[in-house]
DOVOLUM-419748 format. One record per residue (C-alpha): residue in one letter; residue number from 1; x, y, z. Coordinates in steps of 0.001 Angstrom, whole numbers. Layout:
BEGIN
A; NUM; X; Y; Z
...
END
This chain:
BEGIN
M; 1; 101367; 58845; -75269
V; 2; 100776; 62552; -74470
T; 3; 103128; 65128; -75913
N; 4; 103797; 68426; -74208
P; 5; 102537; 71162; -76568
S; 6; 105349; 73518; -75661
N; 7; 107978; 70854; -76432
K; 8; 106295; 70123; -79721
K; 9; 106344; 73813; -80635
R; 10; 110039; 74110; -79737
Q; 11; 110868; 71047; -81855
H; 12; 108970; 72502; -84781
Q; 13; 110781; 75841; -84478
K; 14; 114120; 74005; -84293
R; 15; 113361; 72064; -87473
L; 16; 112201; 75232; -89213
T; 17; 115346; 77097; -88157
Q; 18; 117537; 74264; -89436
F; 19; 115716; 74219; -92729
R; 20; 115928; 77966; -93228
I; 21; 119642; 77996; -92537
G; 22; 120128; 75304; -95145
S; 23; 117716; 76781; -97660
V; 24; 119595; 80072; -97700
R; 25; 122548; 78123; -98969
G; 26; 120517; 76440; -101629
F; 27; 119132; 73010; -100837
G; 28; 118592; 72483; -97154
P; 29; 120480; 70832; -94284
S; 30; 121310; 67619; -96156
L; 31; 123807; 69650; -98160
F; 32; 126090; 69657; -95142
N; 33; 126247; 65897; -94964
P; 34; 129942; 64899; -95324
S; 35; 129105; 62371; -98015
M; 36; 127513; 65120; -100108
I; 37; 130618; 67295; -99705
Y; 38; 132791; 64399; -100868
L; 39; 130456; 63886; -103797
F; 40; 130831; 67478; -104912
L; 41; 134605; 67363; -104527
L; 42; 134741; 64144; -106523
S; 43; 132589; 65633; -109262
F; 44; 134979; 68521; -109753
L; 45; 138001; 66262; -109643
V; 46; 136739; 63996; -112369
T; 47; 135652; 66769; -114727
G; 48; 139091; 66457; -116253
C; 49; 138248; 62911; -117371
M; 50; 137090; 62928; -120975
V; 51; 136372; 59872; -123042
G; 52; 136848; 59796; -126783
P; 53; 139786; 60916; -128926
D; 54; 141241; 64404; -129023
F; 55; 141308; 65636; -132601
V; 56; 144642; 65488; -134401
K; 57; 144905; 67265; -137725
P; 58; 145414; 64752; -140576
D; 59; 148781; 64862; -142251
P; 60; 148143; 65275; -146002
S; 61; 150625; 64399; -148695
L; 62; 152020; 67596; -150196
E; 63; 154639; 68169; -152839
E; 64; 157301; 70746; -152014
V; 65; 157236; 72404; -155440
W; 66; 154865; 72992; -158331
T; 67; 155342; 71181; -161626
Q; 68; 155359; 74528; -163488
Q; 69; 157804; 76133; -161101
E; 70; 160680; 76226; -163620
D; 71; 158731; 78559; -165885
P; 72; 160113; 82116; -165461
R; 73; 156549; 83480; -165423
I; 74; 155829; 81565; -162187
K; 75; 157096; 83072; -158938
T; 76; 157162; 80931; -155779
E; 77; 157781; 83603; -153165
G; 78; 154928; 84489; -150859
G; 79; 152231; 86632; -152405
D; 80; 149305; 88747; -151243
Y; 81; 146033; 87441; -152644
R; 82; 143685; 89474; -150465
E; 83; 142523; 91594; -153420
W; 84; 143895; 89661; -156361
W; 85; 141296; 91039; -158800
T; 86; 142945; 94461; -158605
V; 87; 145870; 93181; -160719
F; 88; 143654; 93784; -163774
N; 89; 143416; 97522; -163007
D; 90; 139744; 97542; -163978
S; 91; 137577; 99885; -161894
V; 92; 134356; 98276; -163151
L; 93; 135495; 94840; -161959
N; 94; 136430; 96289; -158560
T; 95; 132929; 97745; -158217
L; 96; 131297; 94459; -159231
V; 97; 133239; 92495; -156606
E; 98; 132209; 94905; -153848
K; 99; 128571; 94835; -154965
A; 100; 128559; 91035; -154999
F; 101; 129989; 90882; -151472
Q; 102; 127306; 93230; -150201
Q; 103; 124296; 91820; -152036
N; 104; 124785; 88200; -153165
L; 105; 121926; 86137; -151751
N; 106; 123788; 82818; -151517
L; 107; 126515; 84558; -149528
E; 108; 123879; 86058; -147240
M; 109; 122479; 82576; -146570
A; 110; 125978; 81366; -145685
G; 111; 126252; 84292; -143257
L; 112; 122960; 83290; -141657
R; 113; 124316; 79774; -141195
I; 114; 127163; 81323; -139175
L; 115; 124607; 82983; -136899
E; 116; 122794; 79659; -136583
A; 117; 126066; 77957; -135628
R; 118; 126750; 80639; -132993
A; 119; 123317; 79972; -131493
Q; 120; 123955; 76207; -131548
L; 121; 127229; 76790; -129705
G; 122; 125246; 78720; -127088
I; 123; 122970; 75689; -126678
A; 124; 125974; 73407; -126174
V; 125; 127482; 75758; -123582
G; 126; 124162; 75961; -121751
S; 127; 124134; 72163; -121447
Q; 128; 127142; 72343; -119116
Y; 129; 124958; 73916; -116430
P; 130; 121937; 72464; -114588
Q; 131; 119934; 70981; -117402
T; 132; 116580; 71330; -115581
Q; 133; 115592; 74519; -113754
E; 134; 111848; 74843; -113560
A; 135; 109555; 76972; -111456
R; 136; 106123; 75438; -111025
A; 137; 102836; 76664; -109620
I; 138; 99511; 74873; -109341
A; 139; 96054; 75737; -108026
T; 140; 93250; 73196; -108298
M; 141; 89693; 72985; -107089
N; 142; 88615; 69390; -106427
Q; 143; 85078; 68060; -106151
F; 144; 84875; 64411; -105057
S; 145; 81947; 62055; -105252
S; 146; 79700; 62140; -102187
N; 147; 78797; 58523; -102821
S; 148; 82392; 57373; -102656
P; 149; 83310; 55421; -99527
L; 150; 86645; 57240; -99469
F; 151; 85146; 60653; -98757
G; 152; 82569; 61713; -96280
P; 153; 79943; 64320; -96975
L; 154; 82103; 67071; -95393
D; 155; 85391; 66142; -97120
N; 156; 84294; 65963; -100716
F; 157; 85544; 69400; -101776
N; 158; 88909; 71161; -101347
Y; 159; 91463; 73555; -102843
N; 160; 95058; 72491; -103536
Y; 161; 97908; 74996; -103971
G; 162; 101506; 74410; -104854
L; 163; 104498; 76641; -105589
G; 164; 108012; 75350; -106055
F; 165; 111215; 74866; -107994
D; 166; 112886; 71787; -109540
A; 167; 116529; 71470; -110553
A; 168; 118580; 68643; -112045
W; 169; 122252; 68786; -112903
E; 170; 123946; 65944; -114747
L; 171; 127623; 66188; -113832
D; 172; 130018; 66097; -116743
F; 173; 132037; 63134; -115473
W; 174; 133054; 61810; -118858
G; 175; 133270; 65052; -120810
R; 176; 129971; 64547; -122604
F; 177; 129017; 68205; -122506
R; 178; 132523; 69517; -123073
R; 179; 132710; 67329; -126166
G; 180; 129419; 68903; -127206
V; 181; 130943; 72371; -126845
E; 182; 134005; 71177; -128737
S; 183; 131856; 69874; -131596
A; 184; 129684; 73012; -131730
N; 185; 132762; 75238; -131669
A; 186; 134305; 73361; -134590
S; 187; 130974; 73493; -136430
L; 188; 130922; 77270; -135996
Y; 189; 134339; 77610; -137580
S; 190; 133279; 75177; -140277
A; 191; 130349; 77489; -141073
L; 192; 132763; 80429; -141189
A; 193; 135111; 78536; -143520
N; 194; 132119; 77640; -145684
Y; 195; 131260; 81353; -145911
D; 196; 134848; 82148; -146875
D; 197; 134875; 79381; -149481
L; 198; 131657; 80682; -150990
L; 199; 133099; 84209; -151016
V; 200; 136227; 83005; -152821
S; 201; 134062; 81237; -155405
L; 202; 131749; 84254; -155719
I; 203; 134570; 86698; -156413
A; 204; 136095; 84334; -158969
E; 205; 132719; 83800; -160646
V; 206; 132085; 87552; -160835
A; 207; 135509; 88080; -162410
R; 208; 135017; 85153; -164799
T; 209; 131553; 86328; -165874
Y; 210; 132831; 89875; -166328
T; 211; 135644; 88532; -168519
Q; 212; 133101; 86495; -170475
I; 213; 131056; 89654; -171087
R; 214; 134080; 91567; -172372
T; 215; 135064; 88566; -174507
F; 216; 131624; 88448; -176147
E; 217; 131870; 92181; -176801
Q; 218; 135237; 91645; -178499
R; 219; 133901; 88758; -180583
I; 220; 130972; 90902; -181698
A; 221; 133364; 93748; -182549
F; 222; 135522; 91412; -184674
A; 223; 132435; 89995; -186415
R; 224; 131130; 93442; -187309
Q; 225; 134568; 94460; -188497
N; 226; 134591; 91464; -190825
I; 227; 131046; 92231; -191966
R; 228; 132160; 95690; -193106
L; 229; 135158; 94177; -194873
Q; 230; 133039; 91532; -196605
E; 231; 130434; 94130; -197641
E; 232; 133190; 96014; -199423
S; 233; 134386; 92800; -201104
Q; 234; 130815; 92043; -202171
R; 235; 130535; 95524; -203696
I; 236; 133737; 94958; -205693
A; 237; 132582; 91532; -206891
T; 238; 129210; 92960; -207958
A; 239; 130867; 95810; -209860
R; 240; 133190; 93443; -211710
Y; 241; 130269; 91144; -212545
E; 242; 128189; 94032; -213861
G; 243; 131218; 95177; -215887
G; 244; 131426; 91736; -217475
A; 245; 134823; 90945; -215967
T; 246; 133614; 87951; -213928
S; 247; 130723; 85568; -213606
E; 248; 127813; 85764; -211177
L; 249; 129533; 83065; -209099
D; 250; 131782; 85648; -207462
V; 251; 128771; 87662; -206322
T; 252; 126972; 84645; -204864
Q; 253; 130103; 83496; -203020
A; 254; 130655; 86978; -201583
T; 255; 127025; 87196; -200481
A; 256; 127087; 83710; -198906
L; 257; 130201; 84521; -196838
L; 258; 128724; 87850; -195739
K; 259; 125487; 86218; -194535
Q; 260; 127440; 83489; -192772
T; 261; 129408; 86111; -190824
E; 262; 126282; 88138; -190071
A; 263; 124655; 84991; -188670
T; 264; 127295; 84778; -185914
V; 265; 126324; 88139; -184429
P; 266; 122887; 87135; -183008
S; 267; 124481; 84116; -181344
F; 268; 127180; 86284; -179767
E; 269; 124593; 88846; -178664
A; 270; 122515; 86117; -177021
G; 271; 125597; 84866; -175171
L; 272; 126394; 88423; -174096
R; 273; 122886; 88977; -172768
Q; 274; 122935; 85677; -170889
A; 275; 126311; 86508; -169338
K; 276; 124959; 89860; -168161
N; 277; 121917; 88127; -166673
A; 278; 124212; 85700; -164841
L; 279; 126206; 88637; -163494
A; 280; 123002; 90250; -162222
I; 281; 122199; 87092; -160242
L; 282; 125678; 87135; -158713
L; 283; 125160; 90761; -157703
G; 284; 121664; 90103; -156365
I; 285; 120137; 92869; -158541
P; 286; 117925; 93093; -161666
P; 287; 119728; 92852; -165062
I; 288; 119005; 96486; -165933
E; 289; 120924; 97631; -162847
A; 290; 123843; 95368; -163726
Q; 291; 123962; 96936; -167181
A; 292; 124226; 100378; -165614
I; 293; 127262; 99268; -163594
L; 294; 128940; 97659; -166630
G; 295; 128655; 100800; -168693
P; 296; 129892; 100946; -172298
T; 297; 131960; 98292; -174066
K; 298; 135481; 97862; -172727
P; 299; 138436; 95684; -173783
I; 300; 139115; 92300; -172204
P; 301; 141203; 92798; -169004
T; 302; 144953; 92497; -169404
A; 303; 146894; 89841; -167489
P; 304; 150189; 90551; -165714
L; 305; 153354; 89099; -167198
E; 306; 154050; 86974; -164108
I; 307; 152024; 85236; -161409
T; 308; 153065; 84576; -157807
V; 309; 151815; 81248; -156447
G; 310; 153887; 80636; -153288
I; 311; 154454; 77008; -152246
P; 312; 151968; 74110; -151934
A; 313; 152057; 74099; -148106
D; 314; 150561; 77604; -148070
L; 315; 147261; 76189; -149287
L; 316; 146596; 74451; -145960
K; 317; 146184; 77777; -144189
R; 318; 144814; 79893; -147011
R; 319; 142180; 77732; -148706
P; 320; 138823; 77980; -146882
D; 321; 137581; 74616; -148177
I; 322; 140603; 72886; -146597
R; 323; 139915; 74640; -143295
R; 324; 136265; 73680; -143559
A; 325; 137160; 70021; -144092
E; 326; 139470; 70177; -141059
F; 327; 136817; 71730; -138808
Q; 328; 134207; 69240; -140001
A; 329; 136534; 66396; -139041
A; 330; 137167; 68043; -135653
A; 331; 133434; 68381; -134988
Q; 332; 132873; 64723; -135827
S; 333; 135817; 63644; -133665
A; 334; 134116; 65201; -130654
R; 335; 130903; 63313; -131466
I; 336; 132799; 60067; -130901
G; 337; 133398; 61176; -127307
I; 338; 129737; 62140; -126912
A; 339; 128639; 58695; -128097
K; 340; 131265; 56944; -125981
S; 341; 130137; 58704; -122809
D; 342; 126858; 56770; -123050
L; 343; 128813; 53622; -122123
F; 344; 129429; 54996; -118630
P; 345; 127097; 55850; -115752
R; 346; 125616; 59320; -115509
L; 347; 125460; 61001; -112119
S; 348; 122985; 63819; -111587
L; 349; 122097; 65971; -108611
L; 350; 118349; 66456; -108175
G; 351; 116674; 69038; -105989
S; 352; 113105; 70185; -105374
F; 353; 111689; 72860; -103110
F; 354; 107921; 73318; -102803
F; 355; 105205; 74990; -100781
V; 356; 102148; 72716; -100781
A; 357; 98817; 73375; -99044
S; 358; 95248; 72142; -99192
D; 359; 92171; 73954; -97857
K; 360; 88893; 72211; -97161
G; 361; 85848; 74237; -97855
N; 362; 82487; 74477; -99439
M; 363; 82285; 74962; -103133
F; 364; 79938; 77934; -102650
S; 365; 81622; 79602; -99711
N; 366; 84597; 81975; -99454
N; 367; 86226; 80284; -96476
A; 368; 89032; 78760; -98519
D; 369; 92291; 80726; -99002
F; 370; 95936; 79931; -99664
V; 371; 97516; 81929; -96844
D; 372; 98746; 78667; -95296
L; 373; 100704; 77945; -98480
F; 374; 103660; 79959; -97166
S; 375; 103633; 78616; -93634
S; 376; 106463; 76421; -92382
N; 377; 104172; 73407; -92311
S; 378; 103670; 73696; -96096
I; 379; 107348; 73257; -97007
L; 380; 108319; 70204; -99003
Y; 381; 111823; 69656; -100320
S; 382; 114154; 66906; -101472
I; 383; 117747; 66631; -102655
G; 384; 119993; 63792; -103647
P; 385; 122076; 62158; -106337
Q; 386; 120733; 60000; -109146
L; 387; 122719; 57385; -111021
Q; 388; 121743; 56241; -114514
W; 389; 123630; 53547; -116353
P; 390; 122174; 51998; -119493
I; 391; 122838; 48273; -119349
L; 392; 121795; 45407; -121570
N; 393; 121483; 47785; -124508
Y; 394; 122313; 44925; -126895
G; 395; 125239; 46732; -128498
R; 396; 123313; 49843; -129488
I; 397; 125665; 52265; -127733
K; 398; 128841; 50493; -128784
N; 399; 127679; 50392; -132400
D; 400; 126765; 54072; -132233
V; 401; 130369; 54756; -131196
R; 402; 131543; 52684; -134158
A; 403; 129228; 54561; -136509
Q; 404; 130529; 57934; -135262
D; 405; 134098; 56707; -135699
A; 406; 133389; 55599; -139275
R; 407; 131901; 59019; -140035
F; 408; 134973; 60680; -138581
Q; 409; 137214; 58585; -140829
Q; 410; 135119; 59686; -143807
F; 411; 135823; 63309; -142909
V; 412; 139535; 62537; -142612
V; 413; 139538; 61014; -146094
E; 414; 137522; 63972; -147397
Y; 415; 140111; 66332; -145890
R; 416; 142920; 64584; -147738
N; 417; 140859; 64532; -150913
T; 418; 140186; 68268; -150554
V; 419; 143917; 68939; -150302
L; 420; 144564; 66896; -153435
R; 421; 141813; 68731; -155321
A; 422; 143328; 72036; -154235
L; 423; 146709; 71029; -155625
Q; 424; 145097; 69916; -158869
E; 425; 143167; 73169; -159238
V; 426; 146303; 75276; -158775
E; 427; 148251; 73146; -161241
D; 428; 145365; 73253; -163752
G; 429; 145055; 77007; -163403
M; 430; 148775; 77601; -163870
V; 431; 149169; 75384; -166916
G; 432; 145960; 76797; -168397
F; 433; 147211; 80343; -167898
L; 434; 150662; 79671; -169351
K; 435; 149422; 77740; -172366
A; 436; 146593; 80181; -173065
K; 437; 149170; 82972; -173199
E; 438; 151225; 80977; -175696
E; 439; 148133; 80248; -177771
R; 440; 147154; 83899; -177754
A; 441; 150642; 84933; -178947
F; 442; 150427; 82525; -181911
L; 443; 146889; 83611; -182780
S; 444; 147811; 87275; -182575
E; 445; 150582; 86736; -185145
S; 446; 148244; 84616; -187270
V; 447; 145634; 87393; -187341
K; 448; 148223; 89900; -188523
Q; 449; 149205; 87608; -191373
Y; 450; 145602; 86932; -192413
E; 451; 144817; 90646; -192362
R; 452; 147662; 91125; -194811
S; 453; 146484; 88107; -196827
V; 454; 142981; 89568; -197186
E; 455; 144442; 92863; -198306
L; 456; 146693; 91252; -200944
S; 457; 144081; 88801; -202247
L; 458; 141540; 91598; -202737
I; 459; 144109; 93705; -204622
R; 460; 145005; 90793; -206889
Y; 461; 141319; 90024; -207493
T; 462; 140567; 93655; -208337
E; 463; 143440; 93653; -210813
G; 464; 142232; 90380; -212317
L; 465; 145275; 88417; -211248
D; 466; 143445; 85942; -208975
T; 467; 140022; 84343; -208637
Y; 468; 137562; 85395; -205961
Q; 469; 138148; 82074; -204197
R; 470; 141389; 83460; -202747
V; 471; 139460; 86396; -201310
I; 472; 136790; 84075; -199888
D; 473; 139348; 81787; -198225
S; 474; 141438; 84571; -196694
Q; 475; 138397; 86453; -195344
R; 476; 136814; 83323; -193869
L; 477; 140042; 82348; -192146
L; 478; 140602; 85893; -190885
N; 479; 137136; 85840; -189330
Q; 480; 137857; 82502; -187644
Q; 481; 141275; 83546; -186379
Q; 482; 140032; 86830; -184947
D; 483; 137242; 85030; -183112
Q; 484; 139723; 82487; -181750
L; 485; 142016; 85330; -180708
A; 486; 139218; 86956; -178700
S; 487; 138398; 83611; -177071
A; 488; 142064; 82907; -176299
T; 489; 142500; 86374; -174793
G; 490; 139530; 85697; -172548
A; 491; 140940; 82245; -171719
V; 492; 144179; 83811; -170466
I; 493; 142204; 85859; -167964
T; 494; 139785; 83093; -166935
N; 495; 142682; 80697; -166306
L; 496; 144429; 83339; -164226
I; 497; 141198; 83858; -162283
A; 498; 140967; 80089; -161751
T; 499; 144542; 80102; -160425
Y; 500; 143835; 82875; -157935
K; 501; 140670; 81088; -156851
A; 502; 142634; 77841; -156395
L; 503; 145185; 79709; -154294
G; 504; 142329; 80633; -151942
G; 505; 142543; 84397; -152163
G; 506; 139769; 86913; -151610
W; 507; 137989; 85684; -148454
E; 508; 139819; 88340; -146436
L; 509; 137334; 90839; -147872
R; 510; 134867; 89975; -145075
Q; 511; 137286; 90612; -142190
G; 512; 135937; 93230; -139816
R; 513; 132632; 93408; -141710
D; 514; 129161; 91995; -141184
V; 515; 128455; 88587; -142696
V; 516; 124749; 89473; -142800
P; 517; 123526; 92788; -144298
P; 518; 122418; 95437; -141763
E; 519; 118848; 95508; -143099
T; 520; 118547; 91750; -142561
Q; 521; 119955; 92088; -139044
E; 522; 117353; 94739; -138249
Q; 523; 114540; 92448; -139398
M; 524; 115913; 89660; -137196
R; 525; 116211; 91987; -134187
Q; 526; 112586; 92986; -134542
R; 527; 111506; 89331; -134525
T; 528; 113877; 87844; -131954
D; 529; 116159; 88834; -129097
W; 530; 119559; 88051; -130598
G; 531; 121594; 89620; -127829
D; 532; 125110; 90310; -129074
L; 533; 125200; 87422; -131568
L; 534; 124594; 89830; -134451
V; 535; 127678; 91838; -133502
P; 536; 130598; 90875; -135799
K; 537; 132704; 88292; -133980
D; 538; 136473; 88481; -133968
F; 539; 137393; 85153; -135523
S; 540; 141073; 85871; -134974
N; 541; 141992; 82206; -134608
E; 542; 140156; 80856; -137663
L; 543; 143508; 79928; -139194
E; 544; 144542; 77962; -136110
K; 545; 143736; 74341; -135447
P; 546; 140398; 73649; -133763
L; 547; 140189; 73554; -129969
T; 548; 140107; 69979; -128690
G; 549; 138425; 68627; -125579
H; 550; 141111; 69356; -123018
K; 551; 141408; 72931; -124266
I; 552; 137685; 73502; -123840
K; 553; 136926; 75209; -120538
I; 554; 135219; 73132; -117886
F; 555; 132575; 75840; -117639
N; 556; 132083; 78307; -120474
K; 557; 130200; 81546; -120023
P; 558; 126562; 81017; -121001
D; 559; 124746; 83440; -123266
F; 560; 121489; 84537; -121655
END
């Protein structure tokens, strides 16, 4: 059959025109097939279908009142715990808290985990868009065997060129990718809550260690005070012995008690040094710098007469560890939907557009070129849907769904357990604070009485009315009671600190501020393009419940 060349040329131009009209719109003329239009409409209609459960916040068991609420020193109206450490009116403590926030290394790592979670959320959002978008180019020089029956002597060498683009888009029929965004979003807020929880613990630990330092200083001061008192008693006993009024036993007893008291000082000094070293670690600085901030010896901080604790239900919003447990459960709930989507077929749209050309030539000549690569005859393209449905998977997918569900239930139980621990910590802190104050009051009165006892016993011994044993007993007990008083005074403050920590106060310190130090951010910028992820994010809804699947946008803005 003979074909008219002019007709053939017109047909070719018609096909080329049709293709170019379609390619401007994206994929070629097949895109205008009615079935393809229906397919696209259907895909957008079913994007609202999401498998898996929507997260529902667990309902924990909470008491309406505290067990210590009847105590007049406990106030249940709402309180402000944003800067609870300022109730001690100690400028040094205020400085230490700020330094720890700026420089603590564990807190910095928690801040970096927030940045990691923001990047992971960006990955999840990107998965909602065409998952494969690849530009490809190829240029090969091929030398075939001259002895092969497949190639003649003139066809055994050629150049192949290719330039094109591949795309594949798995449509989110069952909410697989939206559940991924949901999970990543909850994980981000979990990382933020973890940062807040660490900050709450850090502030409390700084305050506790600072109190421990001041307590050791007070114990050393009491010990040295007793050493001076016992040195004077030893001098009196020695004088009476040398005057023949008493036996040498009084001198040996006085010396033994003095050395026993002196022996406590090195132990206290070691504890003081270790506490200062611990504080330096919390501040992220060398011990010598921490000492400069502490300055000279100061008294143990003074506790307020009353403490405001609010009501138990307030803990659910305020405590970062409770929020973290909630967000962790929300993230795992979404993973159930991700696993469940594998039970259903996946529909993807595939598209390829290529220029392909091959030039025959001699290996040693310059006749070959790739000008024909961009001619209309070199165009190759394809488009169409692809359906994937894993069948006969022998229960692997269904059991994965079950495993994800079991993990979710573990997080639910952990959430309830976290709430119970929070209640316990508040109750423990309150009762510890109240009872430590009572203990301190008794010890304070006891010290006054023993101070008077030491004074009277020494007078009676000097006048020869009593034995030195009375002096020994009263001085030993005074030393013990003063040391217990210093410890009890410190315990009042540490229990109050534990109460404020249990109430979940202090994390607000990071609001509006960087979670990663500026110098660290600069190092990261020099290594990697972080875009705007290093800019402080407004986590204004971190106290709200996590976004569930149907509140996640069908298409979220990707971060390029």
